[in-house]
C-alpha positions in Angstrom: 70.7 146.5 118.8 73.9 145.3 118.8 76.7 147.1 116.4 77.2 144.3 113.8 79.8 146.3 112.3 81.8 146.4 115.4 81.3 143.0 116.2 82.6 141.8 113.0 85.4 144.4 112.5 88.5 142.6 112.0 87.3 139.4 111.3 89.3 137.8 108.3 86.7 137.0 105.6 88.9 134.6 104.0 89.6 132.4 107.3 85.9 132.5 108.4 85.0 131.0 105.0 87.6 128.4 104.8 87.0 127.3 108.3 83.2 127.0 107.6 83.9 125.1 104.2 86.6 122.7 105.5 84.6 122.0 108.5 81.7 120.9 106.4 83.7 118.8 104.4 85.0 117.3 107.6 81.7 116.3 108.6 80.8 114.8 105.5 83.5 112.4 105.8 83.1 111.7 109.7 79.4 111.2 109.2 79.8 108.8 106.4 82.3 106.6 108.2 80.0 106.9 111.5 77.1 105.9 109.5 78.7 102.7 108.1 80.3 101.8 111.4 77.0 102.2 113.2 74.8 99.9 110.9 77.4 97.0 110.9 76.0 94.1 112.1 79.0 92.8 114.3 81.7 94.2 116.0 84.1 92.6 113.5 82.2 93.9 110.4 82.6 97.6 112.0 86.4 96.9 112.6 87.0 95.5 109.4 85.3 98.7 107.4 88.5 100.4 108.5 90.6 98.2 106.4 88.7 99.7 102.9 90.3 102.2 101.1 87.4 104.5 100.9 87.0 104.5 104.6 90.9 105.4 105.2 91.1 107.8 102.7 88.1 109.7 104.0 89.6 109.7 107.4 93.0 111.1 106.0 91.2 113.8 104.4 89.3 114.7 107.6 92.6 114.6 109.5 94.4 116.9 106.7 91.8 119.2 107.1 91.4 119.1 110.8 95.5 119.9 110.8 94.7 122.6 108.1 92.4 124.2 110.2 94.7 124.4 113.3 97.6 125.8 110.8 95.2 128.3 109.6 94.3 129.5 113.2 98.0 129.7 114.2 98.8 131.3 110.6 101.4 128.5 109.8 99.8 127.3 106.4 103.0 127.0 104.9 104.3 124.2 106.8 106.0 122.0 104.4 104.8 118.4 105.5 101.4 119.8 105.9 101.2 120.8 102.2 102.5 117.7 101.5 100.2 115.7 103.3 96.9 117.6 102.6 97.6 117.5 98.7 98.2 113.8 99.0 94.9 113.2 100.5 93.4 115.2 97.5 94.8 112.7 95.3 93.9 110.0 97.3 90.4 111.0 97.9 89.9 111.7 94.1 91.0 108.4 93.4 88.1 107.1 95.5 85.5 109.1 93.9 86.7 108.4 90.1 86.8 104.6 90.9 83.5 104.4 92.4 81.9 106.4 89.7 83.5 104.7 86.9 83.7 101.1 87.8 81.4 100.4 91.2 78.6 102.7 91.1 76.7 100.9 88.6 77.0 97.6 90.3 76.0 99.2 93.8 72.4 100.7 94.7 72.6 101.4 98.3 69.2 102.9 100.1 68.5 104.8 103.4 71.2 105.6 105.6 73.8 103.5 103.2 72.8 105.7 100.5 73.6 108.8 102.2 76.8 107.6 103.6 78.0 106.4 100.1 77.0 109.8 98.7 79.2 111.3 101.6 82.1 109.3 101.2 82.3 108.9 97.2 80.9 112.4 96.1 80.6 114.9 98.5 83.9 114.6 100.5 86.2 114.2 97.2 84.3 117.0 95.7 84.8 119.1 98.7 88.6 118.2 98.7 89.0 119.2 95.4 87.1 122.5 95.6 89.0 123.5 98.7 92.2 123.1 97.0 91.0 124.8 93.8 89.5 127.8 95.5 91.4 128.4 98.8 94.6 126.7 98.6 97.6 129.0 97.5 99.1 127.6 94.2 102.4 127.3 92.9 103.6 125.2 96.1 103.5 121.6 94.5 106.7 119.9 93.6 107.1 117.0 91.0 109.0 115.2 94.2 105.5 115.3 96.0 104.2 112.4 93.6 106.8 110.2 95.1 105.5 111.1 98.8 101.7 110.8 97.7 102.7 107.1 96.4 103.7 105.9 99.7 100.0 105.6 101.0 98.6 103.7 98.3 101.6 101.4 97.8 101.4 100.5 101.6 97.8 100.1 101.2 97.9 97.5 98.5 100.9 95.7 100.1 98.9 95.6 103.5 95.7 94.6 102.0 97.4 91.8 99.8 99.3 90.6 103.1 96.1 90.6 104.9 94.2 88.5 102.5 97.1 86.1 102.1 96.9 85.5 106.1 93.1 85.6 106.4 91.7 84.6 102.7 89.5 87.7 102.8 90.8 89.9 100.2 88.9 93.4 100.0 89.5 93.8 96.4 89.5 91.1 93.7 92.7 92.3 91.8 94.7 91.6 94.9 93.7 87.9 95.1 96.1 86.0 92.6 94.6 82.6 93.5 91.0 82.9 91.9 90.4 83.3 88.4 88.8 86.6 87.1 86.4 88.1 88.1 86.8 86.8 91.7 90.4 87.3 91.3 93.4 88.5 89.5 94.0 84.8 88.1 97.4 84.6 88.8 100.7 86.8 90.5 101.7 87.8 87.4 98.1 89.2 86.3 98.1 90.8 89.8 101.3 92.5 89.6 100.2 93.9 86.2 97.2 95.2 87.6 99.1 96.7 90.7 101.8 98.4 88.4 98.8 100.2 86.4 97.2 101.3 89.4 100.6 102.8 90.7 100.8 104.3 87.2 97.3 105.8 87.3 98.2 107.2 90.7 101.4 108.9 89.3 99.7 110.3 86.3 96.9 111.8 88.2 99.5 113.1 90.7 101.4 114.8 88.0 98.3 116.3 86.4 97.2 117.8 89.8 100.8 119.6 90.2 100.5 120.8 86.6 97.0 122.3 87.2 98.4 123.7 90.4 101.4 125.4 88.6 99.0 126.7 85.9 96.6 128.1 88.6 99.5 129.9 90.2 99.9 132.0 87.2 96.4 133.5 87.8 96.8 134.2 91.5 97.0 138.0 90.6 93.2 138.1 90.0 91.6 140.5 92.4 89.6 137.6 94.0 92.9 135.8 95.0 94.5 139.2 96.3 91.6 139.8 98.6 91.5 136.5 100.2 95.1 136.0 100.9 
């Protein structure tokens, strides 16, 4: 029989668990996106998938975890740009899950592969990203200035989606369409700007909450669990 003790001697249990967990979350995101692209009726529909916030936020989460795995293997987890990017994806994907379950889940009842893709993209990936942050990430590294960095993606996304809608007449989200009355559109440019301002405020408050939780949890990292897994 092989000497299992010798085989696993020197293996860092924290790294092994983090690699396994983050790989599963990456698969949730990629498989969910892959299913929706694969079942699209036309190439245009498949490409159009990538203009939706849900798809982009899941791909960004997968990219962040992929970079995190590379940094983990290289023992370079403290890279500031990676901390900012990965923490940003936690906020972005968390918004995906919150908005879907609060505002959209009751209006959409997918079946079959679409139902699994929806579960992966709106529930499993967001939950996985949050759990990865809460359980495996070092705490106390987030700064309030990060909130400004985190806001750059949703702001640029809304600007892109609005401009695309103006040029093509196809708005992915009703609140970015100022030309149609509610519920098909925002009703006016002023109403659209108020909604966008509210969304930016919501992102900001959630970002601040994440930072406050990070700082609070940093005080508990002297717990034996954290000491043994750093």
